MITI-119975 format. One line per 10 residues: their letters; for each residue y, z negated, x negated of C-alpha. Coordinates in Angstrom, 3 decimals. Example, Ala and Ser with C-alpha at 12.3 -4.5 7.8 and 13.67 -1.06 7.14 Angstrom:
AS	-4.500/-7.800/-12.300 | -1.060/-7.140/-13.670
***
This chain:
MEVRKALTCV	-0.005/0.122/-0.003 | 3.436/0.852/-1.380 | 6.653/0.221/-0.121 | 9.751/1.893/-1.981 | 12.173/-0.770/-1.493 | 12.145/-4.457/-1.684 | 11.938/-6.323/1.504 | 14.113/-9.115/2.314 | 12.748/-11.789/4.253 | 15.523/-13.804/5.731
LFSVFLWSGD	14.373/-15.381/8.996 | 16.898/-17.774/10.944 | 15.292/-20.872/12.478 | 17.830/-22.881/14.956 | 17.349/-25.891/16.754 | 16.938/-26.130/20.355 | 15.683/-22.606/20.638 | 14.810/-21.546/23.836 | 14.476/-18.051/26.470 | 11.954/-15.526/26.890
AQDSVPDSVL	10.954/-12.485/24.667 | 14.048/-10.776/24.319 | 16.257/-13.535/24.896 | 15.105/-14.960/21.593 | 16.392/-12.052/19.688 | 19.679/-12.555/17.523 | 23.029/-11.346/18.932 | 23.029/-8.981/15.813 | 20.384/-6.853/17.859 | 21.086/-7.557/21.375
NCCEGDVLFL	23.908/-5.014/22.757 | 24.754/-4.052/19.104 | 24.255/-0.219/19.195 | 24.795/2.781/20.905 | 22.883/5.969/19.887 | 19.810/7.980/20.709 | 16.758/7.533/18.857 | 13.823/10.037/18.625 | 10.611/8.938/17.400 | 8.187/11.710/16.066
LDSSGSVASY	4.750/10.517/16.309 | 1.793/12.007/14.640 | -0.983/12.169/17.150 | -3.080/14.783/15.400 | -6.521/14.465/14.548 | -6.072/13.745/11.107 | -5.011/10.081/12.561 | -7.988/7.853/13.353 | -7.776/6.111/16.717 | -7.493/2.804/15.304
EFSRMVNFLS	-4.542/4.317/13.015 | -2.939/5.645/15.949 | -3.032/2.296/18.216 | -1.686/0.549/15.309 | 1.141/3.098/15.209 | 2.087/2.749/18.860 | 1.846/-1.205/18.841 | 4.285/-0.930/15.737 | 6.658/0.983/17.934 | 6.358/-1.582/20.681
ELLLPFSLGS	7.279/-4.290/18.436 | 10.100/-2.275/16.613 | 11.899/-1.280/19.775 | 11.804/-4.578/21.577 | 14.870/-6.321/20.459 | 17.149/-3.312/21.611 | 19.340/-3.165/24.715 | 18.248/0.151/26.494 | 20.711/2.078/28.856 | 23.052/4.793/29.392
DQVRVGLLQV	25.623/3.054/27.387 | 23.656/1.560/24.781 | 20.449/2.641/22.858 | 18.305/5.729/24.274 | 14.674/6.103/23.125 | 12.469/9.258/23.217 | 9.130/9.547/22.092 | 7.427/13.327/20.768 | 3.975/13.403/19.985 | 2.867/16.070/16.994
GTEPHLEFGF	-0.559/17.741/17.856 | -1.487/21.401/17.846 | 1.281/21.826/20.809 | 4.224/19.516/20.775 | 4.160/16.928/23.780 | 7.690/15.023/24.861 | 5.873/11.745/25.985 | 9.312/10.702/27.342 | 12.844/11.655/26.754 | 16.229/9.746/26.326
DTYSSQQGLQ	16.613/9.857/30.216 | 13.633/8.271/31.285 | 13.770/4.680/30.584 | 16.758/2.273/30.691 | 14.756/-1.244/30.535 | 12.320/-2.646/28.099 | 9.626/-3.296/30.736 | 9.630/0.625/31.370 | 9.518/1.557/27.901 | 6.977/-1.086/26.929
AALGRTKQLK	4.684/0.140/29.677 | 5.210/3.583/28.732 | 4.238/3.198/25.367 | 1.050/0.957/26.462 | 0.074/4.285/28.163 | 0.473/6.995/25.373 | -2.525/8.564/24.542 | -3.327/10.330/21.335 | -3.559/14.232/21.753 | -5.624/15.264/18.636
GDTNTVDALL	-5.652/18.723/17.462 | -4.110/20.226/14.232 | -0.704/18.570/12.674 | 1.781/21.119/14.044 | 4.861/19.166/12.862 | 7.103/22.350/12.318 | 7.128/23.162/16.204 | 7.705/19.702/17.012 | 10.653/19.830/15.022 | 11.839/23.180/16.519
MARNQVLKQG	11.635/21.262/20.065 | 13.437/18.054/18.685 | 16.215/20.299/17.404 | 16.465/22.495/20.528 | 16.213/20.456/23.303 | 15.656/16.834/22.544 | 18.334/15.992/19.885 | 20.611/18.885/21.045 | 23.948/17.368/22.188 | 25.632/18.755/25.469
VPGGARPDLP	22.304/19.855/27.279 | 20.287/18.428/30.143 | 17.987/15.720/28.812 | 19.430/15.903/25.366 | 21.440/13.821/23.221 | 24.766/12.415/24.074 | 28.071/13.619/22.374 | 29.810/12.105/19.833 | 27.161/9.169/19.369 | 24.834/8.852/16.423
RVLVWLTDGV	21.391/10.735/16.532 | 18.354/9.198/14.692 | 15.106/10.836/14.095 | 12.216/8.625/12.817 | 8.826/10.400/11.576 | 5.857/8.456/11.389 | 3.266/10.024/9.654 | -0.104/10.204/7.936 | 1.151/12.272/5.345 | -1.666/14.722/5.572
DPGEVQEPMA	-0.645/18.360/5.482 | 2.701/17.987/7.426 | 3.484/21.976/6.897 | 6.734/23.182/5.671 | 8.879/20.510/7.104 | 11.909/20.797/4.729 | 13.701/23.687/6.337 | 13.583/22.379/9.755 | 14.594/18.789/8.681 | 17.214/20.035/6.394
RLREEGVAVL	18.670/21.676/9.706 | 18.504/18.513/11.493 | 20.292/16.528/8.797 | 23.100/19.191/8.631 | 23.895/18.729/12.372 | 24.594/15.120/11.888 | 20.843/13.870/12.567 | 19.748/11.076/10.519 | 16.145/11.182/9.632 | 13.849/8.309/8.542
VVSTGHGNYQ	10.477/8.598/7.255 | 7.412/6.115/7.503 | 4.332/7.321/5.859 | 0.936/5.318/6.271 | -1.218/7.838/4.225 | -0.797/8.959/0.516 | 0.916/12.431/1.380 | 3.329/14.290/-1.078 | 6.020/11.785/-2.025 | 8.460/14.597/-2.891
VLREVASPPR	8.237/16.401/0.148 | 8.671/12.885/2.060 | 11.603/12.024/-0.160 | 13.119/15.316/0.299 | 13.300/15.549/4.241 | 14.790/11.744/4.367 | 18.655/11.207/4.857 | 20.179/9.196/1.954 | 20.346/6.489/1.173 | 16.645/7.190/0.574
ENHLFFVDID	15.592/3.633/-0.606 | 16.641/2.546/2.891 | 15.177/5.571/4.997 | 11.794/6.130/3.346 | 8.746/3.880/3.604 | 5.327/4.155/2.233 | 2.809/1.338/3.885 | -0.580/0.687/4.469 | -1.574/1.031/8.233 | -2.626/-2.446/8.263
DINIISEDLR	0.116/-3.495/7.038 | 2.919/-1.514/9.043 | 4.335/-4.530/10.784 | 6.076/-5.815/7.466 | 8.355/-3.091/7.584 | 9.780/-3.739/11.127 | 12.651/-5.702/10.092 | 13.961/-3.152/7.478 | 13.206/-0.352/9.581 | 14.774/-1.648/12.469
DAIIEIIRAE	17.954/-2.764/10.270 | 17.989/1.015/8.950 | 18.307/2.139/12.644 | 21.235/-0.398/13.496 | 23.051/0.439/10.361 | 23.220/4.195/11.764 | 23.774/3.389/15.659 | 25.826/0.288/15.486 | 28.650/0.651/18.199 | 32.128/1.314/16.731
RLQVKSVTTT	33.574/-1.297/18.786 | 35.214/-4.764/18.102 | 33.190/-7.557/19.262 | 34.098/-11.116/19.824 | 31.404/-13.724/19.268 | 31.197/-17.591/18.953 | 34.483/-18.311/20.850 | 35.247/-21.940/20.781 | 38.354/-23.728/21.973 | 40.120/-23.090/18.772
SAQLEWRPVL	38.269/-20.336/16.883 | 36.359/-17.087/17.372 | 34.556/-14.526/15.310 | 35.073/-10.646/15.319 | 32.582/-8.332/14.447 | 32.620/-4.644/13.994 | 30.919/-1.694/12.443 | 32.290/-0.910/8.761 | 34.125/2.417/8.505 | 35.937/2.041/4.980
AGTGYYDIQF	32.883/1.992/2.761 | 34.300/-0.523/0.596 | 37.737/1.079/0.079 | 40.939/0.006/1.708 | 41.329/-3.112/4.105 | 41.307/-4.199/7.722 | 44.784/-5.200/9.190 | 43.929/-7.953/12.021 | 46.578/-8.786/14.230 | 46.004/-11.499/17.339
GPIRTGQNGG	48.177/-13.371/19.641 | 48.004/-14.983/23.207 | 48.727/-13.001/26.376 | 51.552/-14.570/28.171 | 51.147/-14.811/32.047 | 53.797/-14.455/34.370 | 56.415/-12.570/32.052 | 59.178/-10.795/33.545 | 59.719/-8.478/30.788 | 62.539/-8.629/27.912
GGGPGTSPGT	62.502/-8.672/24.362 | 60.403/-11.387/22.274 | 61.673/-13.250/19.198 | 60.527/-12.972/15.528 | 57.060/-12.536/15.376 | 56.307/-11.531/18.900 | 55.275/-7.904/20.557 | 58.246/-7.267/23.017 | 57.766/-6.049/26.332 | 53.828/-6.273/25.691
GLGPFQRITR	53.100/-9.623/27.531 | 52.278/-10.879/24.228 | 53.050/-14.140/22.603 | 53.720/-14.939/18.754 | 51.206/-13.048/16.906 | 49.335/-13.803/13.607 | 48.119/-11.278/11.197 | 45.150/-11.566/8.666 | 43.420/-8.794/6.301 | 39.994/-8.459/5.212
PGDASTAQLT	38.584/-6.288/2.459 | 37.013/-2.631/3.157 | 33.718/-4.011/2.789 | 33.771/-6.493/5.585 | 32.322/-6.436/9.080 | 33.288/-9.918/10.210 | 36.523/-12.337/10.535 | 37.114/-15.995/11.527 | 40.183/-16.336/13.939 | 40.917/-20.151/13.699
GLRPDTTYKV	44.230/-21.863/14.997 | 43.680/-20.833/18.321 | 44.860/-22.753/21.603 | 42.066/-23.923/24.091 | 41.685/-21.932/27.488 | 43.995/-19.265/26.336 | 43.711/-15.477/26.704 | 44.190/-13.435/23.417 | 44.346/-9.892/22.350 | 43.264/-8.852/19.067
TLTPKANLEF	43.687/-5.556/17.255 | 41.822/-4.330/14.150 | 43.060/-1.327/12.117 | 41.279/0.244/9.055 | 43.630/1.037/6.496 | 42.764/3.855/3.970 | 44.842/5.819/1.749 | 43.771/9.165/2.602 | 42.435/8.955/6.097 | 44.044/7.854/9.545
LNSLHATFTT	41.442/5.709/11.640 | 41.969/4.650/15.105 | 42.503/1.125/15.876 | 40.053/-1.161/17.814 | 41.076/-3.445/20.496 | 39.435/-6.467/22.221 | 40.387/-9.190/24.698 | 38.988/-12.730/24.904 | 39.820/-16.245/26.350 | 38.928/-19.454/24.382
QTAIPQPEVQ	37.069/-22.054/25.849 | 38.718/-24.920/27.889 | 39.239/-27.973/25.995 | 37.142/-31.142/26.677 | 37.950/-34.817/25.739 | 35.836/-35.105/22.808 | 34.465/-31.694/21.815 | 31.576/-31.280/19.202 | 32.763/-30.072/16.032 | 30.489/-27.210/14.868
TLSTVTVSES	30.291/-28.473/11.299 | 27.486/-26.132/10.188 | 27.309/-23.005/12.300 | 25.952/-20.117/9.777 | 23.237/-20.566/6.932 | 22.566/-17.765/4.910 | 20.286/-16.673/1.948 | 21.351/-14.107/-0.817 | 20.836/-13.077/-4.551 | 16.860/-13.450/-4.157
SSSSVRVSWA	14.787/-13.105/-7.222 | 11.245/-14.057/-8.373 | 12.586/-17.341/-9.246 | 15.513/-18.349/-7.394 | 17.523/-17.539/-4.270 | 21.239/-18.666/-3.241 | 21.806/-20.619/0.047 | 25.089/-20.578/1.636 | 26.580/-22.261/4.802 | 29.709/-22.156/6.749
PLLPHLIQAY	32.260/-23.600/7.916 | 33.656/-25.506/5.119 | 35.373/-28.794/6.694 | 35.713/-31.240/3.643 | 38.100/-33.434/6.208 | 35.053/-33.995/8.365 | 32.098/-33.747/6.232 | 31.070/-36.694/3.977 | 28.261/-34.704/1.824 | 25.796/-31.672/2.244
QVEYSALPSG	22.198/-31.721/1.554 | 19.730/-29.312/0.911 | 16.152/-29.925/1.190 | 13.395/-27.027/0.457 | 9.554/-26.762/-0.061 | 7.060/-23.472/-0.308 | 5.150/-22.808/3.127 | 2.923/-24.026/4.219 | 2.846/-27.456/2.730 | 4.577/-27.311/-0.738
PLRVISLSNR	6.077/-30.435/-2.333 | 9.707/-31.165/-0.676 | 12.785/-31.002/-3.016 | 15.933/-32.738/-2.526 | 19.669/-31.621/-3.692 | 22.790/-33.426/-2.818 | 26.076/-31.680/-2.747 | 29.882/-32.410/-2.292 | 31.609/-31.843/0.834 | 33.640/-29.009/-1.123
QDSTVLTDLQ	30.922/-27.079/-1.989 | 29.685/-24.018/0.341 | 26.566/-22.596/-1.662 | 24.144/-23.536/-4.180 | 21.195/-21.576/-6.098 | 17.958/-22.993/-5.814 | 15.569/-22.675/-9.118 | 12.493/-22.824/-10.578 | 10.979/-21.236/-7.440 | 7.730/-19.638/-7.316
PDTQYLVTVS	7.580/-15.837/-7.103 | 6.719/-13.940/-3.850 | 6.620/-16.976/-2.155 | 8.137/-18.132/1.348 | 10.411/-21.220/1.368 | 11.731/-23.321/3.940 | 15.280/-24.295/3.472 | 17.177/-26.967/5.375 | 21.052/-27.718/4.985 | 22.342/-31.050/6.374
ARQSSGKERA	26.141/-31.762/7.068 | 26.399/-35.576/7.301 | 29.760/-36.472/8.763 | 32.018/-39.592/8.266 | 31.072/-40.878/11.597 | 27.375/-40.957/10.685 | 26.464/-37.646/12.827 | 24.603/-35.003/11.040 | 23.787/-31.558/11.929 | 21.246/-29.057/10.059
MSVKACTQEV	20.082/-25.727/10.202 | 17.044/-24.198/8.568 | 16.246/-20.587/7.174 | 13.152/-18.930/5.678 | 13.530/-17.429/2.379 | 11.206/-15.129/0.351 | 11.403/-14.967/-3.560 | 10.587/-11.265/-4.937 | 7.186/-10.195/-6.113 | 6.741/-10.026/-10.028
LPALSDLQLT	5.643/-6.613/-10.931 | 3.869/-6.468/-14.110 | 4.183/-2.833/-15.881 | 0.833/-1.174/-16.950 | -0.360/-1.224/-20.359 | -2.307/1.064/-22.861 | -2.709/4.220/-20.884 | -5.049/6.711/-22.893 | -5.640/10.341/-22.245 | -8.618/12.032/-23.587
TVGNESVQLR	-9.582/15.973/-22.930 | -12.970/16.158/-21.548 | -13.230/19.878/-20.920 | -11.590/23.003/-20.172 | -8.382/21.878/-18.182 | -9.955/18.382/-17.460 | -8.666/15.112/-18.940 | -10.074/11.460/-18.641 | -7.396/8.557/-18.105 | -8.081/4.983/-18.951
WKGSYDGLRG	-5.783/2.093/-18.785 | -5.575/-1.831/-18.582 | -4.739/-3.603/-15.642 | -6.038/-6.411/-13.293 | -2.714/-8.289/-12.170 | -2.217/-10.736/-9.667 | -1.176/-9.092/-6.517 | -2.189/-5.602/-7.403 | -3.159/-3.346/-4.514 | -4.123/-0.232/-6.463
YWVTWERDPS	-2.694/2.496/-8.851 | -0.838/5.541/-8.129 | -1.515/8.575/-10.489 | 0.723/11.749/-10.402 | 0.354/14.767/-12.392 | 1.924/18.536/-12.117 | -0.413/21.529/-11.686 | 2.561/23.760/-12.318 | 6.312/23.532/-12.347 | 6.539/23.751/-8.595
QRSTLYLPPN	3.517/21.727/-7.451 | 2.951/17.795/-7.975 | -0.239/16.063/-7.124 | -0.803/12.573/-6.531 | -3.657/10.031/-6.520 | -4.323/6.619/-5.099 | -7.000/4.618/-6.547 | -7.958/0.981/-5.642 | -7.170/-2.104/-8.058 | -10.729/-2.234/-9.371
RLSTTLNHVP	-10.582/1.467/-11.030 | -9.320/1.503/-14.395 | -10.076/5.015/-15.491 | -10.351/8.583/-13.712 | -10.871/12.288/-14.516 | -8.565/15.032/-13.405 | -9.694/18.250/-13.214 | -7.605/21.634/-13.485 | -4.954/20.061/-15.306 | -2.740/22.836/-17.306
SRARVCVSPV	-1.712/22.519/-20.905 | 1.175/20.125/-21.581 | 1.044/18.735/-18.065 | 2.807/15.301/-17.661 | 0.350/12.521/-16.319 | 1.722/9.160/-15.013 | -0.068/6.142/-13.573 | 1.802/3.062/-11.988 | 0.516/-0.208/-10.564 | 1.144/-0.435/-6.786
YRTARGEGLC	1.834/-4.150/-5.476 | 2.401/-5.325/-2.059 | 6.368/-4.910/-2.188 | 6.892/-2.082/-4.534 | 5.721/-0.006/-7.266 | 5.624/-1.317/-10.797 | 6.491/0.495/-14.071 | 3.939/3.019/-15.082 | 3.026/4.873/-18.416 | 2.750/8.603/-18.967
CTA	0.933/11.081/-21.085 | 1.253/14.569/-21.861 | -2.091/16.625/-21.495
***
């Protein structure tokens, strides 16, 4: 099994969690997006019935968190067989109940792997904008191709046309197909849009694939979340690609105003009271509004500022909560994990309230039953690095904020350290006949899943071979003179550094 990118495992666990299946999905997924996503599912005879069932179950889990509807996410399913079959189009289902039932009824086509005709149908009918049953104008379109990688045909040209027309192409391969072809058809950045995974482990990429889709179809609208009596959090889809900055203005909407001009710091004739202004860097996607008045309606305007491009402003209106006699202070509302390596992770929390917090405490242990470690930190510290951790291990991390009054609030996250990927050592190549070579190498590392062998039959054709972890040699036939042969170890999350020889 190979996954071409590191999988980040950051799962949040909050106390008093309740609700049904979709209610338990984070706000970052529910109502997050607006776009059309078409799944191109390999349903041919090269896919075993068990593998097809696993793919369908994977789609069910992948799509469950999304909000469906005409103003949110729409989903289509196109099966690949001897003749392409549109299982359902974008207009068919607007609820998770209907979508999940349809996936449960999906039957395998068998037959040939005619991916090219399926792509033509996708381009001319399903993903075409402005036609009945097609994609919606001015909204992002995504094609997710699930394949076993076996003989997909000449897919490069139709895939290139889809990308030129603005369709983002993501690829999931559960077999050992031509890596160069699959990499060529995926949209950049390919490290986020191309997945190689064993069918039995396909569910481990659900979160990363879902995040890749969300990044493409996240709605370009200003959202206001976590509204309290005195604060609110803004969220938006980044449009500046790290350059420029965001100008944010917000102020209360006056009620019963009869017009007239405003004083300094006001918006004359618009019904707005005194406004405030903050800025955020071009790579930001959130902002915290503080110092608000309880039970007050605010208008906020976010304007992307770029040197060479004019971008539209986004607007939103919200009302702060009504003050209660003794409101509970959110002394700890966010805990995040970043900078993960094989032996360390950084844990951060917010907000930082030194006037209310006496001290912070971080507890962490390896799951399921590792020894507990405890770190005490000052009330002015909002992050720390946990070191001396075990590689490729999941940890439960709990951050506690202790107030001067004796009250305490705690939040937990699960964090994964990265896998250690030892490089291959001592690759030997021996000629054993006309156009045949024997490869030998040293291996047997912890966590090893197999070996990936590649060689070039001619400058335009690259061949690949996947071997189990107990194989330390192989013989390749029809290898031309001076062909470059490479062997790489494959681990659970990525491919390790390999060695190459010239025949």
